Chimera marker file (.cmm) of the C-alpha trace (Angstrom):
<marker_set name="trace">
<marker id="1" x="-58.207" y="125.053" z="161.603" r="1" g="1" b="0" radius="0.5"/>
<marker id="2" x="-56.474" y="122.113" z="159.948" r="1" g="1" b="0" radius="0.5"/>
<marker id="3" x="-54.387" y="119.393" z="161.480" r="1" g="1" b="0" radius="0.5"/>
<marker id="4" x="-51.590" y="117.810" z="159.505" r="1" g="1" b="0" radius="0.5"/>
<marker id="5" x="-50.361" y="114.351" z="160.404" r="1" g="1" b="0" radius="0.5"/>
<marker id="6" x="-47.037" y="113.050" z="159.211" r="1" g="1" b="0" radius="0.5"/>
<marker id="7" x="-45.427" y="109.688" z="159.647" r="1" g="1" b="0" radius="0.5"/>
<marker id="8" x="-41.671" y="109.400" z="159.922" r="1" g="1" b="0" radius="0.5"/>
<marker id="9" x="-39.700" y="106.264" z="159.289" r="1" g="1" b="0" radius="0.5"/>
<marker id="10" x="-36.460" y="106.178" z="161.190" r="1" g="1" b="0" radius="0.5"/>
<marker id="11" x="-33.714" y="103.755" z="160.326" r="1" g="1" b="0" radius="0.5"/>
<marker id="12" x="-31.503" y="103.225" z="163.319" r="1" g="1" b="0" radius="0.5"/>
<marker id="13" x="-27.791" y="102.798" z="162.930" r="1" g="1" b="0" radius="0.5"/>
<marker id="14" x="-27.584" y="100.097" z="165.574" r="1" g="1" b="0" radius="0.5"/>
<marker id="15" x="-28.388" y="97.099" z="163.452" r="1" g="1" b="0" radius="0.5"/>
<marker id="16" x="-29.812" y="95.433" z="160.409" r="1" g="1" b="0" radius="0.5"/>
<marker id="17" x="-33.374" y="95.759" z="159.183" r="1" g="1" b="0" radius="0.5"/>
<marker id="18" x="-34.991" y="92.715" z="157.558" r="1" g="1" b="0" radius="0.5"/>
<marker id="19" x="-37.940" y="93.559" z="155.303" r="1" g="1" b="0" radius="0.5"/>
<marker id="20" x="-41.181" y="91.605" z="155.632" r="1" g="1" b="0" radius="0.5"/>
<marker id="21" x="-40.483" y="89.868" z="152.303" r="1" g="1" b="0" radius="0.5"/>
<marker id="22" x="-37.043" y="88.826" z="153.512" r="1" g="1" b="0" radius="0.5"/>
<marker id="23" x="-38.470" y="87.498" z="156.790" r="1" g="1" b="0" radius="0.5"/>
<marker id="24" x="-40.952" y="85.346" z="154.851" r="1" g="1" b="0" radius="0.5"/>
<marker id="25" x="-38.230" y="83.983" z="152.524" r="1" g="1" b="0" radius="0.5"/>
<marker id="26" x="-35.741" y="83.292" z="155.329" r="1" g="1" b="0" radius="0.5"/>
<marker id="27" x="-38.483" y="81.570" z="157.361" r="1" g="1" b="0" radius="0.5"/>
<marker id="28" x="-39.291" y="79.332" z="154.392" r="1" g="1" b="0" radius="0.5"/>
<marker id="29" x="-35.616" y="78.461" z="153.864" r="1" g="1" b="0" radius="0.5"/>
<marker id="30" x="-35.166" y="77.696" z="157.571" r="1" g="1" b="0" radius="0.5"/>
<marker id="31" x="-38.214" y="75.437" z="157.451" r="1" g="1" b="0" radius="0.5"/>
<marker id="32" x="-36.661" y="73.546" z="154.514" r="1" g="1" b="0" radius="0.5"/>
<marker id="33" x="-33.511" y="73.007" z="156.585" r="1" g="1" b="0" radius="0.5"/>
<marker id="34" x="-35.637" y="71.292" z="159.226" r="1" g="1" b="0" radius="0.5"/>
<marker id="35" x="-33.632" y="72.704" z="162.135" r="1" g="1" b="0" radius="0.5"/>
<marker id="36" x="-34.719" y="75.192" z="164.749" r="1" g="1" b="0" radius="0.5"/>
<marker id="37" x="-31.227" y="76.064" z="166.012" r="1" g="1" b="0" radius="0.5"/>
<marker id="38" x="-30.145" y="78.091" z="162.966" r="1" g="1" b="0" radius="0.5"/>
<marker id="39" x="-29.876" y="81.853" z="162.619" r="1" g="1" b="0" radius="0.5"/>
<marker id="40" x="-29.159" y="84.024" z="159.596" r="1" g="1" b="0" radius="0.5"/>
<marker id="41" x="-25.602" y="85.268" z="160.054" r="1" g="1" b="0" radius="0.5"/>
<marker id="42" x="-24.572" y="88.423" z="158.214" r="1" g="1" b="0" radius="0.5"/>
<marker id="43" x="-20.826" y="89.009" z="158.068" r="1" g="1" b="0" radius="0.5"/>
<marker id="44" x="-18.475" y="91.517" z="156.489" r="1" g="1" b="0" radius="0.5"/>
<marker id="45" x="-15.046" y="90.307" z="155.415" r="1" g="1" b="0" radius="0.5"/>
<marker id="46" x="-12.137" y="91.892" z="153.547" r="1" g="1" b="0" radius="0.5"/>
<marker id="47" x="-12.210" y="91.348" z="149.787" r="1" g="1" b="0" radius="0.5"/>
<marker id="48" x="-14.081" y="92.281" z="146.658" r="1" g="1" b="0" radius="0.5"/>
<marker id="49" x="-13.794" y="95.403" z="144.512" r="1" g="1" b="0" radius="0.5"/>
<marker id="50" x="-14.854" y="97.794" z="147.266" r="1" g="1" b="0" radius="0.5"/>
<marker id="51" x="-12.566" y="96.187" z="149.805" r="1" g="1" b="0" radius="0.5"/>
<marker id="52" x="-15.435" y="94.433" z="151.583" r="1" g="1" b="0" radius="0.5"/>
<marker id="53" x="-17.400" y="91.265" z="150.913" r="1" g="1" b="0" radius="0.5"/>
<marker id="54" x="-20.794" y="90.589" z="152.476" r="1" g="1" b="0" radius="0.5"/>
<marker id="55" x="-21.852" y="87.069" z="153.408" r="1" g="1" b="0" radius="0.5"/>
<marker id="56" x="-25.233" y="85.707" z="154.450" r="1" g="1" b="0" radius="0.5"/>
<marker id="57" x="-25.516" y="82.128" z="155.659" r="1" g="1" b="0" radius="0.5"/>
<marker id="58" x="-27.292" y="79.965" z="158.205" r="1" g="1" b="0" radius="0.5"/>
<marker id="59" x="-25.256" y="79.354" z="161.324" r="1" g="1" b="0" radius="0.5"/>
<marker id="60" x="-25.764" y="77.359" z="164.509" r="1" g="1" b="0" radius="0.5"/>
<marker id="61" x="-22.820" y="78.951" z="166.330" r="1" g="1" b="0" radius="0.5"/>
<marker id="62" x="-23.010" y="81.623" z="168.976" r="1" g="1" b="0" radius="0.5"/>
<marker id="63" x="-19.865" y="83.739" z="169.128" r="1" g="1" b="0" radius="0.5"/>
<marker id="64" x="-18.781" y="85.967" z="171.988" r="1" g="1" b="0" radius="0.5"/>
<marker id="65" x="-19.961" y="89.509" z="171.280" r="1" g="1" b="0" radius="0.5"/>
<marker id="66" x="-22.590" y="88.549" z="168.675" r="1" g="1" b="0" radius="0.5"/>
<marker id="67" x="-25.343" y="91.080" z="168.057" r="1" g="1" b="0" radius="0.5"/>
<marker id="68" x="-28.668" y="89.233" z="167.784" r="1" g="1" b="0" radius="0.5"/>
<marker id="69" x="-31.958" y="90.676" z="166.513" r="1" g="1" b="0" radius="0.5"/>
<marker id="70" x="-35.247" y="88.835" z="166.151" r="1" g="1" b="0" radius="0.5"/>
<marker id="71" x="-37.627" y="89.492" z="163.261" r="1" g="1" b="0" radius="0.5"/>
<marker id="72" x="-40.858" y="87.555" z="163.855" r="1" g="1" b="0" radius="0.5"/>
<marker id="73" x="-38.971" y="84.424" z="164.846" r="1" g="1" b="0" radius="0.5"/>
<marker id="74" x="-36.075" y="84.841" z="162.420" r="1" g="1" b="0" radius="0.5"/>
<marker id="75" x="-32.846" y="85.414" z="164.326" r="1" g="1" b="0" radius="0.5"/>
<marker id="76" x="-30.286" y="87.592" z="162.561" r="1" g="1" b="0" radius="0.5"/>
<marker id="77" x="-26.777" y="87.387" z="164.010" r="1" g="1" b="0" radius="0.5"/>
<marker id="78" x="-23.825" y="89.669" z="163.356" r="1" g="1" b="0" radius="0.5"/>
<marker id="79" x="-20.354" y="89.362" z="164.835" r="1" g="1" b="0" radius="0.5"/>
<marker id="80" x="-19.021" y="92.371" z="166.726" r="1" g="1" b="0" radius="0.5"/>
<marker id="81" x="-16.422" y="93.189" z="164.049" r="1" g="1" b="0" radius="0.5"/>
<marker id="82" x="-19.030" y="93.285" z="161.256" r="1" g="1" b="0" radius="0.5"/>
<marker id="83" x="-21.690" y="95.207" z="163.192" r="1" g="1" b="0" radius="0.5"/>
<marker id="84" x="-20.236" y="98.707" z="162.622" r="1" g="1" b="0" radius="0.5"/>
<marker id="85" x="-20.263" y="98.147" z="158.836" r="1" g="1" b="0" radius="0.5"/>
<marker id="86" x="-23.882" y="96.994" z="158.846" r="1" g="1" b="0" radius="0.5"/>
<marker id="87" x="-25.512" y="99.718" z="160.924" r="1" g="1" b="0" radius="0.5"/>
<marker id="88" x="-28.655" y="100.878" z="159.152" r="1" g="1" b="0" radius="0.5"/>
<marker id="89" x="-28.423" y="98.195" z="156.444" r="1" g="1" b="0" radius="0.5"/>
<marker id="90" x="-31.668" y="96.834" z="155.051" r="1" g="1" b="0" radius="0.5"/>
<marker id="91" x="-31.939" y="93.295" z="153.687" r="1" g="1" b="0" radius="0.5"/>
<marker id="92" x="-34.820" y="92.627" z="151.339" r="1" g="1" b="0" radius="0.5"/>
<marker id="93" x="-35.998" y="89.916" z="148.978" r="1" g="1" b="0" radius="0.5"/>
<marker id="94" x="-37.297" y="90.368" z="145.445" r="1" g="1" b="0" radius="0.5"/>
<marker id="95" x="-39.080" y="87.582" z="143.577" r="1" g="1" b="0" radius="0.5"/>
<marker id="96" x="-39.893" y="88.551" z="139.997" r="1" g="1" b="0" radius="0.5"/>
<marker id="97" x="-39.525" y="86.948" z="136.607" r="1" g="1" b="0" radius="0.5"/>
<marker id="98" x="-36.272" y="88.894" z="136.170" r="1" g="1" b="0" radius="0.5"/>
<marker id="99" x="-34.594" y="88.206" z="139.495" r="1" g="1" b="0" radius="0.5"/>
<marker id="100" x="-34.797" y="86.342" z="142.739" r="1" g="1" b="0" radius="0.5"/>
<link id1="1" id2="2" r="1" g="1" b="0" radius="0.2"/>
<link id1="2" id2="3" r="1" g="1" b="0" radius="0.2"/>
<link id1="3" id2="4" r="1" g="1" b="0" radius="0.2"/>
<link id1="4" id2="5" r="1" g="1" b="0" radius="0.2"/>
<link id1="5" id2="6" r="1" g="1" b="0" radius="0.2"/>
<link id1="6" id2="7" r="1" g="1" b="0" radius="0.2"/>
<link id1="7" id2="8" r="1" g="1" b="0" radius="0.2"/>
<link id1="8" id2="9" r="1" g="1" b="0" radius="0.2"/>
<link id1="9" id2="10" r="1" g="1" b="0" radius="0.2"/>
<link id1="10" id2="11" r="1" g="1" b="0" radius="0.2"/>
<link id1="11" id2="12" r="1" g="1" b="0" radius="0.2"/>
<link id1="12" id2="13" r="1" g="1" b="0" radius="0.2"/>
<link id1="13" id2="14" r="1" g="1" b="0" radius="0.2"/>
<link id1="14" id2="15" r="1" g="1" b="0" radius="0.2"/>
<link id1="15" id2="16" r="1" g="1" b="0" radius="0.2"/>
<link id1="16" id2="17" r="1" g="1" b="0" radius="0.2"/>
<link id1="17" id2="18" r="1" g="1" b="0" radius="0.2"/>
<link id1="18" id2="19" r="1" g="1" b="0" radius="0.2"/>
<link id1="19" id2="20" r="1" g="1" b="0" radius="0.2"/>
<link id1="20" id2="21" r="1" g="1" b="0" radius="0.2"/>
<link id1="21" id2="22" r="1" g="1" b="0" radius="0.2"/>
<link id1="22" id2="23" r="1" g="1" b="0" radius="0.2"/>
<link id1="23" id2="24" r="1" g="1" b="0" radius="0.2"/>
<link id1="24" id2="25" r="1" g="1" b="0" radius="0.2"/>
<link id1="25" id2="26" r="1" g="1" b="0" radius="0.2"/>
<link id1="26" id2="27" r="1" g="1" b="0" radius="0.2"/>
<link id1="27" id2="28" r="1" g="1" b="0" radius="0.2"/>
<link id1="28" id2="29" r="1" g="1" b="0" radius="0.2"/>
<link id1="29" id2="30" r="1" g="1" b="0" radius="0.2"/>
<link id1="30" id2="31" r="1" g="1" b="0" radius="0.2"/>
<link id1="31" id2="32" r="1" g="1" b="0" radius="0.2"/>
<link id1="32" id2="33" r="1" g="1" b="0" radius="0.2"/>
<link id1="33" id2="34" r="1" g="1" b="0" radius="0.2"/>
<link id1="34" id2="35" r="1" g="1" b="0" radius="0.2"/>
<link id1="35" id2="36" r="1" g="1" b="0" radius="0.2"/>
<link id1="36" id2="37" r="1" g="1" b="0" radius="0.2"/>
<link id1="37" id2="38" r="1" g="1" b="0" radius="0.2"/>
<link id1="38" id2="39" r="1" g="1" b="0" radius="0.2"/>
<link id1="39" id2="40" r="1" g="1" b="0" radius="0.2"/>
<link id1="40" id2="41" r="1" g="1" b="0" radius="0.2"/>
<link id1="41" id2="42" r="1" g="1" b="0" radius="0.2"/>
<link id1="42" id2="43" r="1" g="1" b="0" radius="0.2"/>
<link id1="43" id2="44" r="1" g="1" b="0" radius="0.2"/>
<link id1="44" id2="45" r="1" g="1" b="0" radius="0.2"/>
<link id1="45" id2="46" r="1" g="1" b="0" radius="0.2"/>
<link id1="46" id2="47" r="1" g="1" b="0" radius="0.2"/>
<link id1="47" id2="48" r="1" g="1" b="0" radius="0.2"/>
<link id1="48" id2="49" r="1" g="1" b="0" radius="0.2"/>
<link id1="49" id2="50" r="1" g="1" b="0" radius="0.2"/>
<link id1="50" id2="51" r="1" g="1" b="0" radius="0.2"/>
<link id1="51" id2="52" r="1" g="1" b="0" radius="0.2"/>
<link id1="52" id2="53" r="1" g="1" b="0" radius="0.2"/>
<link id1="53" id2="54" r="1" g="1" b="0" radius="0.2"/>
<link id1="54" id2="55" r="1" g="1" b="0" radius="0.2"/>
<link id1="55" id2="56" r="1" g="1" b="0" radius="0.2"/>
<link id1="56" id2="57" r="1" g="1" b="0" radius="0.2"/>
<link id1="57" id2="58" r="1" g="1" b="0" radius="0.2"/>
<link id1="58" id2="59" r="1" g="1" b="0" radius="0.2"/>
<link id1="59" id2="60" r="1" g="1" b="0" radius="0.2"/>
<link id1="60" id2="61" r="1" g="1" b="0" radius="0.2"/>
<link id1="61" id2="62" r="1" g="1" b="0" radius="0.2"/>
<link id1="62" id2="63" r="1" g="1" b="0" radius="0.2"/>
<link id1="63" id2="64" r="1" g="1" b="0" radius="0.2"/>
<link id1="64" id2="65" r="1" g="1" b="0" radius="0.2"/>
<link id1="65" id2="66" r="1" g="1" b="0" radius="0.2"/>
<link id1="66" id2="67" r="1" g="1" b="0" radius="0.2"/>
<link id1="67" id2="68" r="1" g="1" b="0" radius="0.2"/>
<link id1="68" id2="69" r="1" g="1" b="0" radius="0.2"/>
<link id1="69" id2="70" r="1" g="1" b="0" radius="0.2"/>
<link id1="70" id2="71" r="1" g="1" b="0" radius="0.2"/>
<link id1="71" id2="72" r="1" g="1" b="0" radius="0.2"/>
<link id1="72" id2="73" r="1" g="1" b="0" radius="0.2"/>
<link id1="73" id2="74" r="1" g="1" b="0" radius="0.2"/>
<link id1="74" id2="75" r="1" g="1" b="0" radius="0.2"/>
<link id1="75" id2="76" r="1" g="1" b="0" radius="0.2"/>
<link id1="76" id2="77" r="1" g="1" b="0" radius="0.2"/>
<link id1="77" id2="78" r="1" g="1" b="0" radius="0.2"/>
<link id1="78" id2="79" r="1" g="1" b="0" radius="0.2"/>
<link id1="79" id2="80" r="1" g="1" b="0" radius="0.2"/>
<link id1="80" id2="81" r="1" g="1" b="0" radius="0.2"/>
<link id1="81" id2="82" r="1" g="1" b="0" radius="0.2"/>
<link id1="82" id2="83" r="1" g="1" b="0" radius="0.2"/>
<link id1="83" id2="84" r="1" g="1" b="0" radius="0.2"/>
<link id1="84" id2="85" r="1" g="1" b="0" radius="0.2"/>
<link id1="85" id2="86" r="1" g="1" b="0" radius="0.2"/>
<link id1="86" id2="87" r="1" g="1" b="0" radius="0.2"/>
<link id1="87" id2="88" r="1" g="1" b="0" radius="0.2"/>
<link id1="88" id2="89" r="1" g="1" b="0" radius="0.2"/>
<link id1="89" id2="90" r="1" g="1" b="0" radius="0.2"/>
<link id1="90" id2="91" r="1" g="1" b="0" radius="0.2"/>
<link id1="91" id2="92" r="1" g="1" b="0" radius="0.2"/>
<link id1="92" id2="93" r="1" g="1" b="0" radius="0.2"/>
<link id1="93" id2="94" r="1" g="1" b="0" radius="0.2"/>
<link id1="94" id2="95" r="1" g="1" b="0" radius="0.2"/>
<link id1="95" id2="96" r="1" g="1" b="0" radius="0.2"/>
<link id1="96" id2="97" r="1" g="1" b="0" radius="0.2"/>
<link id1="97" id2="98" r="1" g="1" b="0" radius="0.2"/>
<link id1="98" id2="99" r="1" g="1" b="0" radius="0.2"/>
<link id1="99" id2="100" r="1" g="1" b="0" radius="0.2"/>
</marker_set>
């Protein structure tokens, strides 16, 4: 008799996923800012070739209806209008000689 074990990775559609590398980079950038009241805001706005433009920036505001997720101390905030466009999105960070 053999037993087979499988591991499934499920990406939920209810928010953004921040990779471990991205969490480390965002934490380092937040530390450079020297403020503990900032969160990484991810927003979707009209514009660009595909009709949408994605923005990532540090923000100290808290808007009504914000969706907030915590990744090991890094707060990621999305406004309620952007959230449906970002469901299941994954944000990573690559640091190689070719790109950062």
